The first five atom37 places (N, CA, C, CB, O) and aatype in JSON, in Angstrom:
{
  "aatype": [12, 15, 3, 1, 0, 3, 19, 14, 3, 6, 19, 10, 15, 6, 10, 1, 11, 9, 4, 0, 7, 10, 14, 6, 15, 1, 6, 6, 14, 0, 17, 19, 7, 16, 1, 17, 1, 9, 1, 0, 1, 16, 13, 19, 8, 19, 13, 16, 0, 8, 14, 7, 5, 3, 7, 0, 18, 15, 1, 0, 0, 6, 10, 16, 6, 14, 16, 19, 9, 12, 16, 13, 1, 0, 5, 14, 6, 6, 10, 6, 0, 10, 19, 15, 7, 6, 14, 13, 13, 1, 0, 0, 17, 7, 8, 3, 19, 19, 7, 12, 11, 19, 10, 0, 7, 19, 3, 17, 19, 6, 19, 7, 6, 10, 10, 0, 6, 15, 18, 1, 11, 10, 0, 14, 0, 11, 10, 0, 11, 10, 19, 7],
  "atom_mask": [
    [1, 1, 1, 1, 1],
    [1, 1, 1, 1, 1],
    [1, 1, 1, 1, 1],
    [1, 1, 1, 1, 1],
    [1, 1, 1, 1, 1],
    [1, 1, 1, 1, 1],
    [1, 1, 1, 1, 1],
    [1, 1, 1, 1, 1],
    [1, 1, 1, 1, 1],
    [1, 1, 1, 1, 1],
    [1, 1, 1, 1, 1],
    [1, 1, 1, 1, 1],
    [1, 1, 1, 1, 1],
    [1, 1, 1, 1, 1],
    [1, 1, 1, 1, 1],
    [1, 1, 1, 1, 1],
    [1, 1, 1, 1, 1],
    [1, 1, 1, 1, 1],
    [1, 1, 1, 1, 1],
    [1, 1, 1, 1, 1],
    [1, 1, 1, 0, 1],
    [1, 1, 1, 1, 1],
    [1, 1, 1, 1, 1],
    [1, 1, 1, 1, 1],
    [1, 1, 1, 1, 1],
    [1, 1, 1, 1, 1],
    [1, 1, 1, 1, 1],
    [1, 1, 1, 1, 1],
    [1, 1, 1, 1, 1],
    [1, 1, 1, 1, 1],
    [1, 1, 1, 1, 1],
    [1, 1, 1, 1, 1],
    [1, 1, 1, 0, 1],
    [1, 1, 1, 1, 1],
    [1, 1, 1, 1, 1],
    [1, 1, 1, 1, 1],
    [1, 1, 1, 1, 1],
    [1, 1, 1, 1, 1],
    [1, 1, 1, 1, 1],
    [1, 1, 1, 1, 1],
    [1, 1, 1, 1, 1],
    [1, 1, 1, 1, 1],
    [1, 1, 1, 1, 1],
    [1, 1, 1, 1, 1],
    [1, 1, 1, 1, 1],
    [1, 1, 1, 1, 1],
    [1, 1, 1, 1, 1],
    [1, 1, 1, 1, 1],
    [1, 1, 1, 1, 1],
    [1, 1, 1, 1, 1],
    [1, 1, 1, 1, 1],
    [1, 1, 1, 0, 1],
    [1, 1, 1, 1, 1],
    [1, 1, 1, 1, 1],
    [1, 1, 1, 0, 1],
    [1, 1, 1, 1, 1],
    [1, 1, 1, 1, 1],
    [1, 1, 1, 1, 1],
    [1, 1, 1, 1, 1],
    [1, 1, 1, 1, 1],
    [1, 1, 1, 1, 1],
    [1, 1, 1, 1, 1],
    [1, 1, 1, 1, 1],
    [1, 1, 1, 1, 1],
    [1, 1, 1, 1, 1],
    [1, 1, 1, 1, 1],
    [1, 1, 1, 1, 1],
    [1, 1, 1, 1, 1],
    [1, 1, 1, 1, 1],
    [1, 1, 1, 1, 1],
    [1, 1, 1, 1, 1],
    [1, 1, 1, 1, 1],
    [1, 1, 1, 1, 1],
    [1, 1, 1, 1, 1],
    [1, 1, 1, 1, 1],
    [1, 1, 1, 1, 1],
    [1, 1, 1, 1, 1],
    [1, 1, 1, 1, 1],
    [1, 1, 1, 1, 1],
    [1, 1, 1, 1, 1],
    [1, 1, 1, 1, 1],
    [1, 1, 1, 1, 1],
    [1, 1, 1, 1, 1],
    [1, 1, 1, 1, 1],
    [1, 1, 1, 0, 1],
    [1, 1, 1, 1, 1],
    [1, 1, 1, 1, 1],
    [1, 1, 1, 1, 1],
    [1, 1, 1, 1, 1],
    [1, 1, 1, 1, 1],
    [1, 1, 1, 1, 1],
    [1, 1, 1, 1, 1],
    [1, 1, 1, 1, 1],
    [1, 1, 1, 0, 1],
    [1, 1, 1, 1, 1],
    [1, 1, 1, 1, 1],
    [1, 1, 1, 1, 1],
    [1, 1, 1, 1, 1],
    [1, 1, 1, 0, 1],
    [1, 1, 1, 1, 1],
    [1, 1, 1, 1, 1],
    [1, 1, 1, 1, 1],
    [1, 1, 1, 1, 1],
    [1, 1, 1, 1, 1],
    [1, 1, 1, 0, 1],
    [1, 1, 1, 1, 1],
    [1, 1, 1, 1, 1],
    [1, 1, 1, 1, 1],
    [1, 1, 1, 1, 1],
    [1, 1, 1, 1, 1],
    [1, 1, 1, 1, 1],
    [1, 1, 1, 0, 1],
    [1, 1, 1, 1, 1],
    [1, 1, 1, 1, 1],
    [1, 1, 1, 1, 1],
    [1, 1, 1, 1, 1],
    [1, 1, 1, 1, 1],
    [1, 1, 1, 1, 1],
    [1, 1, 1, 1, 1],
    [1, 1, 1, 1, 1],
    [1, 1, 1, 1, 1],
    [1, 1, 1, 1, 1],
    [1, 1, 1, 1, 1],
    [1, 1, 1, 1, 1],
    [1, 1, 1, 1, 1],
    [1, 1, 1, 1, 1],
    [1, 1, 1, 1, 1],
    [1, 1, 1, 1, 1],
    [1, 1, 1, 1, 1],
    [1, 1, 1, 1, 1],
    [1, 1, 1, 1, 1],
    [1, 1, 1, 0, 1]
  ],
  "atom_positions": [
    [[0.87, -1.24, 0.11], [0.25, -0.17, -0.03], [1.06, 1.15, -0.04], [-0.63, -0.21, 0.88], [1.63, 1.65, 0.93]],
    [[1.02, 1.71, -1.57], [2.03, 2.72, -1.55], [1.53, 4.04, -1.32], [2.74, 2.73, -2.74], [2.26, 5.03, -1.28]],
    [[-0.22, 4.08, -1.09], [-0.84, 5.19, -1.2], [-1.59, 5.62, -0.75], [-1.1, 5.37, -1.83], [-2.56, 4.93, -1.04]],
    [[-2.03, 6.71, 0.1], [-2.85, 6.67, 0.97], [-4.39, 6.28, 0.24], [-2.7, 8.0, 1.7], [-5.26, 5.65, 0.84]],
    [[-4.51, 6.77, -1.1], [-6.17, 5.98, -1.15], [-6.04, 4.79, -1.78], [-7.44, 6.8, -2.05], [-6.8, 4.39, -2.65]],
    [[-4.73, 3.99, -1.21], [-4.93, 2.48, -2.02], [-6.29, 2.16, -0.73], [-3.01, 1.01, -2.02], [-6.33, 2.8, 0.32]],
    [[-7.08, 1.32, -1.01], [-7.7, 0.19, -0.22], [-7.72, -1.29, -0.95], [-9.18, 0.62, 0.09], [-8.17, -1.67, -2.03]],
    [[-7.25, -1.76, -0.21], [-7.25, -3.37, -0.58], [-8.39, -3.63, -1.5], [-7.45, -4.39, 0.77], [-9.19, -2.7, -1.43]],
    [[-8.79, -4.62, -2.37], [-9.41, -5.21, -3.3], [-10.75, -5.66, -2.29], [-8.44, -6.41, -4.08], [-11.87, -5.2, -2.55]],
    [[-10.53, -6.69, -0.97], [-11.27, -7.34, -0.28], [-12.15, -6.77, 0.3], [-10.76, -7.92, 0.38], [-13.29, -7.21, 0.43]],
    [[-11.55, -5.19, 0.92], [-12.18, -4.27, 1.59], [-13.19, -3.83, 0.72], [-11.35, -3.28, 2.06], [-14.31, -4.29, 0.94]],
    [[-13.07, -3.18, -0.06], [-13.46, -2.73, -1.17], [-14.76, -3.65, -1.48], [-12.31, -2.75, -2.18], [-15.77, -2.95, -1.43]],
    [[-15.0, -4.82, -1.74], [-15.73, -5.91, -2.03], [-16.21, -5.96, -0.56], [-14.93, -7.22, -2.7], [-16.57, -4.8, -0.35]],
    [[-16.3, -6.27, -0.07], [-16.46, -6.38, 1.12], [-17.8, -5.04, 1.78], [-14.85, -6.29, 1.65], [-18.96, -5.39, 1.99]],
    [[-17.41, -3.84, 1.97], [-17.91, -2.95, 1.72], [-19.33, -2.97, 0.43], [-16.76, -2.27, 1.54], [-20.55, -3.05, 0.49]],
    [[-18.45, -2.85, -0.5], [-19.71, -2.49, -1.73], [-20.89, -4.0, -1.98], [-18.65, -2.14, -3.64], [-21.67, -4.07, -2.93]],
    [[-20.76, -4.91, -1.06], [-21.68, -5.93, -0.31], [-22.99, -5.56, 0.41], [-20.9, -6.52, 0.71], [-24.15, -5.92, 0.2]],
    [[-22.25, -4.45, 1.62], [-22.81, -3.78, 2.61], [-23.97, -2.91, 1.87], [-21.71, -2.98, 3.4], [-25.18, -3.09, 1.76]],
    [[-23.12, -1.9, 1.43], [-23.82, -1.25, 0.95], [-25.0, -0.91, -0.51], [-23.12, -0.8, 1.14], [-25.78, -0.05, -0.93]],
    [[-24.51, -2.09, -0.78], [-25.29, -2.4, -2.09], [-26.88, -2.7, -1.55], [-24.54, -3.87, -2.96], [-27.78, -2.78, -2.39]],
    [[-27.2, -2.86, -0.02], [-28.35, -3.52, 0.46], [-28.87, -1.75, 0.8], [0.0, 0.0, 0.0], [-30.04, -1.69, 0.42]],
    [[-28.51, -0.57, 1.27], [-29.17, 0.48, 1.97], [-29.5, 1.1, 0.41], [-28.16, 1.47, 3.25], [-28.73, 1.02, -0.55]],
    [[-30.81, 1.74, 0.41], [-31.15, 2.59, -0.6], [-30.44, 3.76, -0.96], [-32.23, 2.93, -0.41], [-29.94, 4.71, -0.36]],
    [[-30.57, 3.34, -2.27], [-30.14, 4.94, -3.13], [-28.82, 5.01, -2.54], [-31.2, 6.61, -2.73], [-28.37, 6.09, -2.92]],
    [[-27.71, 4.28, -1.61], [-26.83, 4.5, -1.49], [-25.59, 5.02, -2.72], [-26.8, 3.62, -0.87], [-26.46, 4.77, -3.55]],
    [[-24.88, 5.31, -3.22], [-23.62, 5.18, -4.03], [-22.16, 5.74, -3.59], [-23.93, 5.82, -5.25], [-21.75, 6.67, -2.89]],
    [[-21.3, 4.2, -4.74], [-19.67, 4.49, -4.39], [-19.15, 6.23, -5.25], [-18.52, 2.78, -5.28], [-19.61, 6.97, -6.13]],
    [[-18.33, 6.2, -4.62], [-17.59, 7.37, -5.34], [-16.39, 7.59, -4.95], [-18.18, 8.58, -5.23], [-16.29, 7.7, -3.72]],
    [[-15.27, 7.71, -5.63], [-14.0, 8.34, -5.27], [-14.35, 9.26, -4.25], [-13.27, 9.02, -6.44], [-15.29, 10.04, -4.44]],
    [[-13.56, 9.27, -2.97], [-12.98, 10.65, -2.19], [-12.04, 11.53, -2.5], [-12.52, 10.43, -1.13], [-11.65, 11.29, -3.64]],
    [[-11.46, 12.48, -1.99], [-10.34, 13.28, -2.37], [-9.59, 12.13, -1.69], [-10.17, 14.97, -1.84], [-8.49, 12.6, -2.0]],
    [[-9.27, 11.0, -1.01], [-8.81, 9.93, -0.95], [-9.7, 8.29, -0.3], [-7.73, 10.41, -0.29], [-10.68, 8.06, 0.41]],
    [[-8.64, 7.42, -1.04], [-9.91, 6.55, -1.19], [-11.7, 6.64, -1.62], [0.0, 0.0, 0.0], [-12.18, 7.43, -2.43]],
    [[-12.29, 5.8, -0.95], [-13.61, 6.09, -1.44], [-14.54, 5.98, -0.61], [-13.96, 5.41, -2.41], [-14.33, 5.28, 0.38]],
    [[-15.68, 6.55, -0.76], [-16.79, 7.0, 0.35], [-18.26, 6.65, -0.36], [-16.67, 8.85, 0.77], [-18.6, 6.78, -1.54]],
    [[-19.01, 6.14, 0.82], [-20.32, 6.26, 0.26], [-21.28, 6.95, 0.57], [-20.79, 5.4, 0.24], [-21.32, 7.33, 1.74]],
    [[-22.62, 7.44, -0.53], [-23.11, 8.7, 0.24], [-24.11, 8.0, -0.21], [-22.84, 10.38, -0.02], [-24.09, 7.09, -1.04]],
    [[-25.68, 8.78, 0.82], [-26.86, 8.65, 0.94], [-27.36, 9.88, 0.17], [-27.23, 8.48, 2.33], [-27.3, 10.8, 0.98]],
    [[-27.75, 10.29, -0.83], [-27.88, 11.86, -1.73], [-26.19, 12.77, -1.12], [-29.9, 13.1, -0.96], [-25.04, 12.56, -1.5]],
    [[-26.59, 13.54, -0.34], [-25.07, 14.53, -0.22], [-24.21, 14.46, 0.5], [-25.09, 15.7, 0.02], [-23.23, 15.21, 0.48]],
    [[-24.47, 13.18, 1.6], [-24.42, 12.98, 3.07], [-22.96, 11.45, 2.98], [-26.51, 12.44, 3.83], [-23.18, 10.29, 2.61]],
    [[-21.84, 11.93, 3.38], [-21.05, 10.34, 3.46], [-21.0, 9.59, 4.74], [-19.47, 10.43, 3.12], [-20.36, 9.84, 5.76]],
    [[-21.88, 8.54, 4.43], [-21.9, 7.63, 5.49], [-21.15, 6.57, 5.58], [-22.91, 7.23, 5.63], [-21.54, 5.73, 6.39]],
    [[-19.77, 6.27, 4.74], [-19.27, 5.43, 4.99], [-17.45, 6.06, 4.43], [-20.15, 4.18, 4.35], [-17.77, 6.64, 3.39]],
    [[-15.99, 6.23, 4.54], [-14.9, 6.77, 3.88], [-14.26, 5.75, 4.37], [-14.39, 8.19, 4.08], [-14.17, 5.49, 5.57]],
    [[-13.86, 5.25, 3.64], [-12.1, 4.29, 3.64], [-11.02, 4.69, 2.42], [-12.36, 2.27, 3.29], [-11.03, 4.8, 1.19]],
    [[-10.12, 4.82, 3.5], [-8.48, 5.22, 2.88], [-7.56, 4.11, 3.62], [-7.82, 7.09, 3.39], [-7.83, 3.24, 4.44]],
    [[-6.14, 4.59, 2.87], [-5.45, 3.76, 3.85], [-4.51, 5.06, 3.71], [-4.88, 1.98, 3.51], [-4.03, 5.63, 2.73]],
    [[-4.45, 5.33, 5.43], [-3.35, 6.0, 6.26], [-2.2, 5.71, 6.65], [-3.63, 6.22, 7.14], [-2.17, 4.68, 7.31]],
    [[-0.96, 6.35, 6.46], [0.35, 6.21, 6.72], [0.77, 6.87, 8.07], [1.08, 6.75, 5.61], [0.17, 7.9, 8.37]],
    [[1.65, 6.43, 8.85], [2.03, 6.98, 10.15], [2.88, 8.11, 9.58], [2.83, 5.91, 11.23], [3.78, 7.83, 8.78]],
    [[2.6, 9.67, 10.03], [3.8, 10.23, 10.24], [3.6, 11.1, 8.62], [0.0, 0.0, 0.0], [4.47, 11.88, 8.22]],
    [[2.22, 10.78, 7.76], [2.0, 11.59, 7.15], [0.24, 12.17, 6.7], [2.84, 11.17, 6.29], [-0.04, 12.92, 5.76]],
    [[-0.74, 11.54, 7.72], [-1.88, 11.93, 7.65], [-2.14, 12.92, 8.94], [-2.73, 10.75, 7.5], [-3.19, 13.3, 9.47]],
    [[-1.13, 13.11, 9.16], [-1.41, 14.21, 10.37], [-2.68, 13.75, 11.56], [0.0, 0.0, 0.0], [-2.48, 13.02, 12.54]],
    [[-3.64, 14.22, 11.28], [-4.84, 13.5, 12.41], [-5.11, 12.71, 12.38], [-5.91, 13.71, 12.64], [-4.94, 12.24, 13.51]],
    [[-5.63, 11.83, 11.6], [-6.05, 9.8, 11.38], [-4.63, 9.74, 12.03], [-6.28, 8.71, 9.2], [-4.58, 10.18, 13.18]],
    [[-3.8, 9.41, 11.65], [-2.07, 9.1, 12.12], [-2.04, 9.0, 13.55], [-0.87, 10.41, 11.7], [-1.69, 7.93, 14.04]],
    [[-2.37, 10.06, 14.36], [-2.14, 10.9, 15.8], [-2.95, 10.06, 16.84], [-2.78, 12.66, 15.78], [-2.72, 9.5, 17.91]],
    [[-4.52, 10.32, 15.59], [-6.33, 9.82, 16.28], [-5.44, 7.96, 16.52], [-8.53, 9.93, 14.32], [-5.05, 7.61, 17.64]],
    [[-5.3, 7.18, 15.44], [-5.1, 6.06, 14.93], [-3.87, 5.12, 16.05], [-4.63, 6.44, 13.34], [-3.77, 3.95, 16.42]],
    [[-3.28, 6.08, 16.22], [-1.8, 5.84, 17.19], [-1.42, 4.87, 16.3], [-1.84, 5.24, 19.01], [-1.07, 3.79, 16.77]],
    [[-1.42, 5.11, 14.48], [-0.71, 4.24, 13.66], [0.74, 3.96, 13.88], [-0.85, 4.68, 12.45], [1.31, 4.81, 14.57]],
    [[1.69, 2.63, 13.29], [3.01, 2.53, 13.36], [2.96, 2.32, 12.31], [3.73, 1.78, 14.13], [4.03, 2.63, 11.79]],
    [[1.84, 1.68, 11.18], [2.22, 1.7, 9.84], [1.04, 1.53, 9.36], [3.2, 0.78, 9.37], [0.01, 1.57, 10.04]],
    [[1.12, 1.21, 7.44], [0.36, 1.79, 7.21], [-1.29, 1.05, 7.49], [0.82, 2.16, 6.03], [-1.32, -0.19, 7.51]],
    [[-2.35, 1.64, 7.65], [-3.56, 0.93, 7.91], [-4.71, 1.63, 7.09], [-3.87, 0.89, 9.47], [-4.78, 2.85, 6.98]],
    [[-5.79, 0.56, 6.4], [-7.36, 0.95, 6.06], [-8.0, 1.35, 7.65], [-8.34, -0.63, 5.22], [-8.26, 0.87, 8.75]],
    [[-8.02, 2.69, 6.82], [-9.22, 3.39, 8.32], [-10.62, 3.49, 7.29], [-8.63, 5.67, 9.23], [-10.71, 3.79, 6.1]],
    [[-11.44, 3.19, 8.12], [-12.61, 3.61, 7.64], [-13.53, 4.26, 8.92], [-13.28, 2.38, 6.89], [-13.69, 3.83, 10.05]],
    [[-14.06, 5.5, 8.26], [-14.85, 6.73, 8.98], [-16.35, 6.02, 8.79], [-14.65, 8.52, 8.09], [-16.59, 5.24, 7.87]],
    [[-17.27, 6.39, 9.75], [-18.27, 6.21, 9.49], [-19.38, 7.68, 10.48], [-18.36, 4.56, 9.78], [-18.66, 8.67, 10.46]],
    [[-20.56, 7.99, 11.13], [-21.02, 8.31, 11.98], [-21.76, 7.02, 12.99], [-21.71, 9.29, 11.44], [-22.13, 5.88, 12.71]],
    [[-21.76, 7.87, 14.34], [-22.55, 6.84, 15.24], [-23.83, 7.78, 16.02], [-21.34, 6.07, 16.53], [-23.99, 8.99, 15.85]],
    [[-24.23, 7.36, 16.45], [-25.4, 7.78, 18.07], [-24.24, 8.08, 18.93], [-26.6, 6.17, 19.01], [-23.23, 7.41, 19.12]],
    [[-24.7, 9.57, 19.55], [-24.31, 9.87, 20.41], [-24.41, 8.55, 21.83], [-24.94, 11.13, 20.4], [-23.32, 8.59, 22.4]],
    [[-24.97, 7.91, 22.24], [-24.93, 6.72, 22.86], [-23.91, 5.86, 22.31], [-26.15, 6.12, 22.8], [-22.95, 5.33, 22.88]],
    [[-24.1, 5.83, 21.7], [-22.93, 5.17, 20.66], [-21.51, 4.54, 20.8], [-22.6, 6.1, 19.88], [-20.86, 3.52, 21.03]],
    [[-21.46, 6.47, 20.36], [-19.95, 6.72, 20.04], [-18.83, 6.12, 21.24], [-19.76, 8.44, 19.91], [-17.88, 5.34, 21.08]],
    [[-19.42, 6.94, 22.73], [-18.12, 6.34, 24.2], [-17.51, 5.19, 24.07], [-18.74, 5.99, 25.76], [-16.35, 4.82, 24.24]],
    [[-18.89, 4.48, 23.6], [-19.01, 2.84, 23.69], [-17.6, 2.35, 22.65], [-20.86, 2.16, 22.93], [-16.57, 1.69, 22.79]],
    [[-18.14, 2.98, 21.77], [-17.36, 2.21, 20.7], [-15.54, 3.01, 19.95], [-18.73, 2.12, 19.32], [-14.63, 2.7, 19.18]],
    [[-15.93, 4.07, 20.79], [-14.29, 4.95, 20.9], [-13.61, 4.49, 21.93], [-14.29, 6.66, 21.19], [-12.51, 5.01, 22.1]],
    [[-13.97, 3.55, 22.8], [-13.28, 3.27, 24.14], [-11.91, 2.07, 23.88], [-14.62, 2.59, 25.31], [-11.1, 1.7, 24.73]],
    [[-12.01, 1.55, 22.14], [-10.94, 0.72, 22.59], [-10.68, 0.39, 21.17], [0.0, 0.0, 0.0], [-10.99, 1.21, 20.3]],
    [[-10.12, -0.77, 20.86], [-9.34, -1.14, 19.72], [-10.73, -1.77, 18.96], [-7.89, -2.29, 20.07], [-11.75, -2.18, 19.52]],
    [[-10.55, -1.72, 18.05], [-9.67, -1.05, 16.73], [-10.36, 0.13, 16.51], [-9.6, -1.95, 15.23], [-9.85, 0.68, 15.54]],
    [[-11.52, 0.92, 17.06], [-11.92, 1.92, 17.23], [-11.38, 3.57, 17.89], [-12.66, 1.39, 17.66], [-10.97, 3.48, 19.05]],
    [[-11.35, 4.57, 17.49], [-10.94, 5.45, 17.85], [-11.83, 6.9, 17.35], [-9.67, 5.23, 17.52], [-12.51, 7.09, 16.34]],
    [[-11.59, 7.58, 18.22], [-12.04, 8.81, 18.38], [-11.69, 9.54, 16.91], [-11.37, 9.46, 19.71], [-10.55, 10.0, 16.99]],
    [[-12.38, 9.84, 15.4], [-11.94, 10.38, 14.32], [-11.58, 12.09, 14.87], [-13.14, 10.14, 13.09], [-11.85, 12.75, 15.88]],
    [[-10.79, 12.32, 13.56], [-9.99, 13.49, 13.93], [-11.19, 14.85, 13.58], [-8.36, 13.51, 12.87], [-10.85, 15.97, 13.98]],
    [[-12.27, 14.74, 13.02], [-13.27, 15.72, 12.82], [-14.81, 15.4, 13.15], [-13.16, 16.09, 11.47], [-14.77, 14.2, 12.87]],
    [[-15.85, 15.57, 13.46], [-16.96, 15.59, 13.75], [-17.1, 15.17, 14.92], [0.0, 0.0, 0.0], [-16.38, 14.43, 15.59]],
    [[-18.33, 15.82, 15.21], [-18.88, 15.17, 16.6], [-19.48, 13.55, 16.85], [-20.09, 16.08, 16.95], [-19.8, 13.01, 17.91]],
    [[-19.48, 13.08, 15.58], [-20.01, 12.01, 15.79], [-19.53, 10.79, 14.85], [-21.32, 12.31, 15.73], [-20.24, 9.84, 14.5]],
    [[-18.38, 10.97, 14.55], [-17.68, 10.53, 13.6], [-16.67, 9.5, 14.33], [-17.06, 11.69, 12.82], [-15.79, 9.75, 15.15]],
    [[-17.09, 8.19, 13.74], [-15.94, 7.13, 14.69], [-14.63, 6.66, 13.63], [-16.91, 5.35, 15.29], [-14.83, 6.17, 12.52]],
    [[-13.87, 6.81, 13.95], [-12.66, 5.85, 13.07], [-12.39, 4.49, 13.14], [0.0, 0.0, 0.0], [-12.2, 4.13, 14.31]],
    [[-12.29, 3.59, 12.3], [-12.07, 2.4, 12.61], [-10.92, 1.65, 11.73], [-13.32, 1.81, 12.56], [-10.67, 1.86, 10.54]],
    [[-10.42, 0.93, 12.4], [-9.11, 0.44, 11.9], [-8.97, -0.87, 11.27], [-8.24, 0.43, 12.9], [-8.57, -1.81, 11.95]],
    [[-9.31, -1.04, 9.84], [-9.88, -1.9, 9.32], [-8.45, -3.46, 9.01], [-10.66, -1.0, 7.95], [-7.79, -3.6, 7.98]],
    [[-8.38, -4.28, 10.13], [-7.65, -5.35, 10.45], [-7.78, -6.62, 10.35], [-7.47, -5.29, 11.3], [-8.81, -7.1, 10.8]],
    [[-6.9, -7.4, 9.81], [-6.8, -8.99, 9.57], [-8.14, -9.48, 10.43], [-5.16, -9.77, 10.24], [-8.23, -9.27, 11.64]],
    [[-8.83, -9.92, 9.91], [-10.59, -10.54, 10.9], [-11.21, -9.59, 11.45], [0.0, 0.0, 0.0], [-11.6, -9.49, 12.62]],
    [[-11.32, -8.76, 10.48], [-12.07, -7.92, 10.68], [-14.02, -8.61, 10.47], [-11.43, -6.74, 9.65], [-14.53, -9.19, 9.51]],
    [[-14.54, -8.24, 11.66], [-16.03, -8.89, 11.58], [-17.02, -7.8, 10.45], [-16.83, -8.9, 13.46], [-17.51, -6.68, 10.62]],
    [[-16.99, -8.62, 9.43], [-17.8, -7.9, 8.47], [-19.88, -7.84, 8.88], [-17.33, -8.87, 6.86], [-20.75, -7.13, 8.38]],
    [[-19.93, -8.46, 9.49], [-21.53, -8.54, 9.75], [-21.27, -7.18, 11.0], [-22.31, -10.52, 10.48], [-21.88, -6.16, 10.69]],
    [[-20.59, -7.09, 12.1], [-20.57, -5.51, 12.81], [-20.49, -4.91, 12.16], [-19.76, -4.97, 13.63], [-21.42, -4.1, 12.24]],
    [[-19.55, -4.62, 11.0], [-19.48, -3.63, 10.66], [-20.77, -3.0, 9.78], [-18.36, -3.69, 10.17], [-21.29, -1.89, 9.85]],
    [[-21.13, -4.26, 8.85], [-22.89, -3.81, 8.41], [-23.89, -3.43, 8.83], [0.0, 0.0, 0.0], [-24.8, -2.88, 8.21]],
    [[-23.83, -3.79, 10.36], [-24.41, -3.2, 11.51], [-24.16, -1.55, 11.79], [-23.87, -4.01, 12.66], [-25.08, -0.74, 11.72]],
    [[-22.86, -1.2, 12.11], [-22.35, -0.12, 12.13], [-22.97, 0.61, 11.14], [-21.1, -0.19, 12.08], [-23.63, 1.63, 11.33]],
    [[-22.68, -0.07, 9.78], [-22.53, 0.69, 8.77], [-24.21, 1.41, 8.0], [-21.63, -0.34, 7.79], [-24.45, 2.46, 7.39]],
    [[-25.14, 0.17, 8.46], [-26.49, 0.52, 8.19], [-27.07, 1.61, 9.26], [-27.34, -0.79, 8.2], [-27.94, 2.45, 9.02]],
    [[-26.32, 1.38, 10.58], [-26.73, 2.77, 11.56], [-26.29, 4.16, 11.25], [-26.15, 2.62, 12.99], [-26.99, 5.11, 11.61]],
    [[-25.13, 4.34, 10.58], [-24.53, 5.41, 9.61], [-25.16, 5.75, 8.78], [-23.53, 5.2, 9.0], [-25.23, 6.95, 8.52]],
    [[-25.79, 4.89, 8.12], [-26.96, 5.19, 7.0], [-28.07, 5.73, 7.73], [-27.5, 3.85, 6.14], [-28.6, 6.67, 7.14]],
    [[-28.57, 5.42, 8.84], [-29.77, 5.41, 8.99], [-29.98, 6.8, 9.76], [-30.2, 4.13, 9.63], [-30.97, 7.53, 9.7]],
    [[-28.54, 7.01, 10.65], [-28.43, 8.54, 10.99], [-28.35, 9.5, 9.88], [-27.22, 8.8, 11.79], [-28.6, 10.61, 10.35]],
    [[-28.11, 9.59, 8.52], [-27.61, 10.73, 7.79], [-29.2, 10.16, 6.73], [-25.53, 10.71, 7.05], [-29.99, 11.09, 6.92]],
    [[-29.61, 9.55, 6.18], [-30.68, 9.16, 5.35], [-32.02, 10.25, 5.48], [-31.06, 7.62, 5.78], [-32.5, 10.75, 6.5]],
    [[-32.28, 10.35, 4.57], [-33.93, 10.82, 4.86], [-35.05, 9.68, 5.23], [-34.56, 11.53, 3.43], [-34.95, 8.58, 4.68]],
    [[-36.29, 9.95, 6.3], [-36.84, 8.95, 6.99], [-37.37, 7.95, 6.61], [-37.48, 9.26, 7.59], [-37.41, 6.88, 7.22]],
    [[-37.99, 8.26, 5.26], [-38.36, 7.63, 4.61], [-37.65, 6.18, 3.71], [-38.75, 8.52, 4.16], [-38.16, 5.11, 3.38]],
    [[-35.95, 6.87, 3.47], [-35.21, 5.62, 3.41], [-34.39, 4.9, 4.65], [-34.3, 5.87, 2.43], [-33.82, 3.81, 4.66]],
    [[-34.55, 5.94, 5.74], [-33.93, 4.88, 7.01], [-34.75, 4.08, 7.24], [-33.6, 5.39, 8.4], [-34.32, 3.04, 7.74]],
    [[-36.47, 4.2, 6.95], [-37.27, 3.21, 7.55], [-37.13, 1.71, 6.95], [-38.68, 3.68, 7.44], [-37.28, 0.69, 7.63]],
    [[-36.81, 1.74, 5.53], [-36.17, 0.57, 4.82], [-35.38, -0.21, 5.17], [-35.66, 0.79, 3.97], [-35.29, -1.34, 4.7]],
    [[-34.41, 0.42, 6.41], [-33.28, -0.54, 6.71], [-33.67, -1.32, 7.93], [-31.89, 0.2, 6.96], [-33.95, -0.76, 8.98]],
    [[-33.68, -2.25, 7.83], [-34.05, -3.24, 8.79], [-33.02, -3.1, 10.23], [0.0, 0.0, 0.0], [-33.18, -3.87, 11.18]]
  ]
}
């Protein structure tokens, strides 16, 4: 992973499967990496961060090697519990944004639940209701 925008195909594939089940979500290139949006709002962003090169994310995640980072939104009552330990951390921006190191053995079922919640938080009510 030589560039911050590089995200392994396996990670993108899993995220595509999850996001395909969310009404009207769309994938697009972000300033770095890839993001999925509901209308004009980003509910998940994934990229590769490198220690010492990515300022706020590198420091927040305490990186020692290139690492795939995913950010998403969380409800206030879930935020504190999530950011209390690995692989999660408080993202460098936003009051409701969680950062997650996407490490080997990631639980994609859990990721799916977290991203569905992020989607519901940002989607119009009629679309949010369609997500179980």
